[in-house]
N, C-alpha and C positions, 0 to 999 in steps of 0.2 A: 705923141708920139699917138695916144691914143684918137687925135682925128688926125691923123697925116694921111695923109689919100693918096702919099707913095705906098706907105708903107703897105696895103692893104689895097693897091687897086683900084682902088673906085672915088667916086663923085662925090664926095661927100654932100655937097652943094639940095645936088639932085634929090628930086623924090623917086625913089626905084622899086618900087613892093618887090618888083620881082628876081634883084636881091639874095631876097630871102625862100621863094622859092622851091630852087636845086639846091641847096649844097651843097659845096668841096668834098670830095672825096674820102678829105683828110677827113672831117669832121665827123660824117655818118662813122665810123667805126669809136665813134667816142661816148656812150653810154651812159642816159641820163631820162634819170624819170622826167624831171619840169622843165626840160628839152630849152626854150634862150631861158629860163633866170641860171641856168646848172654854171656861167659864168660867174664869175671869183667878184664881179664889178657892176653886176647885174640892176640889186637895187638894194640900196641900207640899209633895209631893214630886212632884208632874206633871211639870213641865221637870223635875230632877236625871232623874225616869223618863230621859225620848223624849234627855236628851245620853248616859246608860251605853245608849240599843237605839242610840242612833249613831256613836256607838266601837267598842260590841262588829259592829256591821256592819261599820265601818269597817276593824276587825283581822281579822275573816272572807273580806272578801272583797276586800282585797290579799294573802292566804297565797293564795289558794285560781281558776280559772282554768275556768270553765265553758267548753264545748264543749257542740252539740249531739247527741243517739245516732240520730240518722236524719238524712238527706238535708233538708232547709229542701224541698225539690221533692214530700215526703208531705207536705206539714206547707197543711191550708188558716187559712183564716183566717175566723170570722164573725163576722156585730154584732150583738149583742141589746141590750143598756145601752151593751156595750164590748164591744173587740174583746177576741175570749178565742179562740183556737189551739188546732186537733181537726186529729189526722194522719187522710191519704185511706180515708179502705174503715172505716173503727171509731169517725166523729162519736157511732153509740150508748154511748157512750166513757161520751163528757164530753169538757170539752176538757180535754185534755195538753198541754205540755215537756218532753219526753223531752234530761233533760242528766246526761252524765259531767260528774264535781266532782271536780279532780283536786287536789292542794298545787304551786303553782306553785316553780316548780326555779328555782335564783336562781340562777345567773354566775359 
């Protein structure tokens, strides 16, 4: 089934990169952050890599303290597709979030 050209109506033996340029309408409605990597058999280490990244982020975030480097009143939000933070008077420099990152001090 995985290599069945009848099921996919493709000639799998030939190299045709244009088949990935225009995806079918049924596929375009499927949300996905990872693009081609979001299907179940895309990569043997895909889920392992996600678990590793999650563990790394969990470990780092637990050991760090995040604080704003400037007062919150000096920042504004603008919505384009998603909301982004800008510094007042420096909108032309792009979206910025200035943070002070320090190690967490256990008592």
